C-alpha positions as CSV (number, residue, x, y, z in Angstrom):
1,M,-16.3,-15.4,-3.3
2,F,-13.3,-14.2,-1.2
3,N,-12.3,-13.8,2.4
4,L,-10.6,-10.7,3.7
5,L,-8.5,-10.4,6.9
6,I,-7.2,-7.1,8.1
7,Y,-4.2,-6.7,10.4
8,R,-4.2,-3.1,11.8
9,N,-1.8,-0.8,13.5
10,M,1.5,-2.1,12.3
11,E,4.5,0.1,13.0
12,A,8.1,-0.6,11.9
13,L,11.5,1.1,11.4
14,V,12.3,0.8,7.7
15,L,14.6,2.1,5.0
16,I,13.1,3.2,1.7
17,K,14.6,1.3,-1.2
18,E,12.5,2.7,-4.0
19,V,9.8,5.4,-4.4
20,G,7.1,5.4,-7.1
21,A,5.3,8.2,-8.7
22,Y,1.9,9.4,-7.5
23,S,-1.0,8.1,-9.7
24,E,-4.7,8.5,-10.0
25,R,-6.7,5.8,-11.8
26,Q,-10.3,6.4,-12.7
27,Y,-13.0,3.7,-12.2
28,Q,-16.8,3.3,-12.1
29,R,-18.4,2.6,-8.8
30,Q,-21.3,0.2,-8.6
31,D,-23.7,3.1,-8.5
32,G,-22.3,4.4,-11.8
33,T,-20.5,7.4,-10.4
34,T,-16.9,8.1,-11.3
35,E,-14.2,7.7,-8.6
36,Y,-10.4,7.9,-8.6
37,F,-8.1,5.5,-6.9
38,K,-5.1,7.5,-5.6
39,S,-1.8,5.8,-4.7
40,R,1.9,6.1,-4.4
41,G,4.0,2.9,-4.0
42,V,7.2,2.4,-2.1
43,V,9.6,-0.5,-1.5
44,L,10.6,-0.8,2.1
45,K,13.4,-2.7,3.8
46,H,13.0,-4.0,7.3
47,G,15.9,-6.1,8.5
48,G,16.6,-8.6,5.7
49,D,13.1,-8.3,4.3
50,E,11.9,-6.1,1.5
51,V,8.2,-5.4,0.9
52,Y,6.1,-3.2,-1.5
53,G,3.5,-1.0,0.1
54,E,1.2,1.8,-1.0
55,L,0.1,5.1,0.3
56,T,-3.6,5.4,-0.8
57,G,-6.5,7.8,-0.9
58,E,-6.2,11.3,0.6
59,Y,-2.9,10.4,2.3
60,A,-1.3,9.5,-1.0
61,S,-2.7,12.8,-2.5
62,K,-1.2,14.8,0.4
63,Q,2.1,13.1,-0.1
64,R,2.2,13.4,-4.0
65,D,5.1,15.9,-4.0
66,T,6.9,14.7,-0.8
67,Q,10.5,13.8,-1.5
68,F,11.2,10.5,0.3
69,F,14.9,9.7,0.5
70,E,16.2,6.3,-0.4
71,N,18.3,4.4,2.2
72,Q,17.2,6.8,5.0
73,P,15.4,5.6,8.1
74,Y,11.6,6.1,8.4
75,V,8.9,5.0,10.7
76,A,6.2,3.4,8.7
77,K,2.7,2.9,10.1
78,G,0.0,1.0,8.3
79,F,-1.9,-2.3,8.0
80,W,-1.9,-5.5,6.1
81,K,-4.9,-7.0,4.2
82,H,-5.1,-10.6,3.2
83,R,-7.7,-12.0,0.9
84,T,-8.4,-15.4,-0.6
85,W,-10.4,-16.1,-3.7
86,Q,-11.1,-18.8,-6.3
87,D,-9.7,-18.2,-9.7
88,Q,-11.4,-19.3,-13.0
89,N,-9.8,-22.8,-12.6
90,G,-11.2,-23.3,-9.1
91,Q,-7.8,-22.8,-7.4
92,T,-7.6,-21.0,-4.1
93,R,-5.5,-17.9,-4.5
94,H,-4.0,-15.6,-1.8
95,E,-2.9,-12.0,-1.8
96,N,-1.3,-9.8,0.9
97,A,-1.3,-6.0,0.6
98,L,0.5,-3.4,2.8
99,Y,-1.4,-0.1,3.1
100,I,0.8,2.7,4.5
101,T,-1.1,5.3,6.6
102,D,1.9,7.3,7.8
103,L,5.6,7.5,6.8
104,Q,7.8,9.8,8.8
105,A,11.6,10.4,8.6
106,L,13.6,10.0,11.7
Protein backbone atom coordinates (compact mmCIF):
# COMPACT_ATOMS: atom_id res chain seq x y z
CA MET A 1 0.00 0.00 0.00
CA PHE A 2 1.27 3.49 -0.76
CA ASN A 3 0.04 7.07 -0.75
CA LEU A 4 0.83 9.50 -3.52
CA LEU A 5 0.74 13.29 -3.41
CA ILE A 6 1.25 15.39 -6.52
CA TYR A 7 2.39 19.03 -6.47
CA ARG A 8 1.70 20.55 -9.88
CA ASN A 9 2.77 23.60 -11.85
CA MET A 10 6.17 24.32 -10.36
CA GLU A 11 8.31 26.81 -12.28
CA ALA A 12 11.87 27.81 -11.38
CA LEU A 13 14.92 29.53 -12.80
CA VAL A 14 17.69 26.92 -12.75
CA LEU A 15 21.17 26.11 -14.00
CA ILE A 16 21.78 22.71 -15.56
CA LYS A 17 24.66 20.94 -13.80
CA GLU A 18 24.51 17.60 -15.60
CA VAL A 19 22.56 16.08 -18.49
CA GLY A 20 21.88 12.39 -18.91
CA ALA A 21 21.34 10.39 -22.07
CA TYR A 22 17.89 9.56 -23.39
CA SER A 23 16.75 6.04 -22.55
CA GLU A 24 13.85 3.71 -23.24
CA ARG A 25 13.14 0.83 -20.89
CA GLN A 26 10.72 -1.90 -21.91
CA TYR A 27 8.16 -3.22 -19.40
CA GLN A 28 4.99 -5.32 -19.35
CA ARG A 29 1.73 -3.59 -18.52
CA GLN A 30 -0.78 -5.36 -16.29
CA ASP A 31 -2.83 -6.25 -19.37
CA GLY A 32 0.22 -8.06 -20.83
CA THR A 33 1.06 -5.53 -23.54
CA THR A 34 4.57 -4.20 -23.97
CA GLU A 35 5.23 -0.55 -23.20
CA TYR A 36 8.32 1.67 -23.08
CA PHE A 37 9.24 4.08 -20.29
CA LYS A 38 11.05 7.00 -21.95
CA SER A 39 13.21 9.36 -19.91
CA ARG A 40 16.12 11.76 -19.82
CA GLY A 41 17.57 12.88 -16.50
CA VAL A 42 19.09 16.22 -15.54
CA VAL A 43 20.68 17.64 -12.41
CA LEU A 44 19.43 21.17 -11.78
CA LYS A 45 20.78 23.87 -9.48
CA HIS A 46 18.39 26.39 -7.92
CA GLY A 47 20.08 28.75 -5.49
CA GLY A 48 22.15 26.54 -3.18
CA ASP A 49 20.09 23.43 -3.90
CA GLU A 50 20.75 20.71 -6.46
CA VAL A 51 18.04 18.26 -7.48
CA TYR A 52 17.70 15.43 -9.98
CA GLY A 53 14.69 15.55 -12.30
CA GLU A 54 13.48 13.64 -15.33
CA LEU A 55 11.89 14.49 -18.62
CA THR A 56 9.53 11.58 -19.31
CA GLY A 57 7.22 10.17 -21.96
CA GLU A 58 6.74 11.95 -25.25
CA TYR A 59 8.44 15.11 -23.97
CA ALA A 60 11.61 13.10 -23.28
CA SER A 61 11.34 11.50 -26.71
CA LYS A 62 11.01 14.92 -28.40
CA GLN A 63 14.05 16.20 -26.46
CA ARG A 64 16.21 13.11 -27.05
CA ASP A 65 18.70 14.99 -29.27
CA THR A 66 18.39 18.46 -27.72
CA GLN A 67 21.70 19.79 -26.51
CA PHE A 68 21.22 21.33 -23.07
CA PHE A 69 24.16 23.45 -21.94
CA GLU A 70 25.64 23.08 -18.48
CA ASN A 71 25.85 26.19 -16.27
CA GLN A 72 23.42 28.09 -18.52
CA PRO A 73 20.14 29.50 -17.15
CA TYR A 74 16.89 27.71 -18.00
CA VAL A 75 13.29 27.96 -16.91
CA ALA A 76 12.16 24.54 -15.69
CA LYS A 77 8.49 23.67 -15.38
CA GLY A 78 7.20 20.50 -13.86
CA PHE A 79 5.72 18.83 -10.84
CA TRP A 80 6.77 16.86 -7.77
CA LYS A 81 5.37 13.50 -6.74
CA HIS A 82 5.69 12.14 -3.23
CA ARG A 83 4.80 8.62 -2.26
CA THR A 84 4.98 6.59 0.92
CA TRP A 85 5.02 2.82 1.18
CA GLN A 86 5.82 0.02 3.59
CA ASP A 87 9.01 -1.93 2.88
CA GLN A 88 9.42 -5.66 3.55
CA ASN A 89 10.44 -4.88 7.15
CA GLY A 90 7.29 -2.86 7.80
CA GLN A 91 9.15 0.47 7.79
CA THR A 92 7.47 3.47 6.22
CA ARG A 93 9.52 4.78 3.32
CA HIS A 94 9.26 8.06 1.41
CA GLU A 95 10.27 9.11 -2.08
CA ASN A 96 10.11 12.44 -3.92
CA ALA A 97 10.40 12.66 -7.70
CA LEU A 98 10.63 15.72 -9.96
CA TYR A 99 9.04 15.35 -13.39
CA ILE A 100 10.05 18.08 -15.85
CA THR A 101 7.36 19.03 -18.37
CA ASP A 102 9.21 21.94 -20.04
CA LEU A 103 12.82 23.14 -20.04
CA GLN A 104 13.58 26.35 -21.93
CA ALA A 105 16.84 28.32 -22.24
CA LEU A 106 16.72 32.00 -21.36
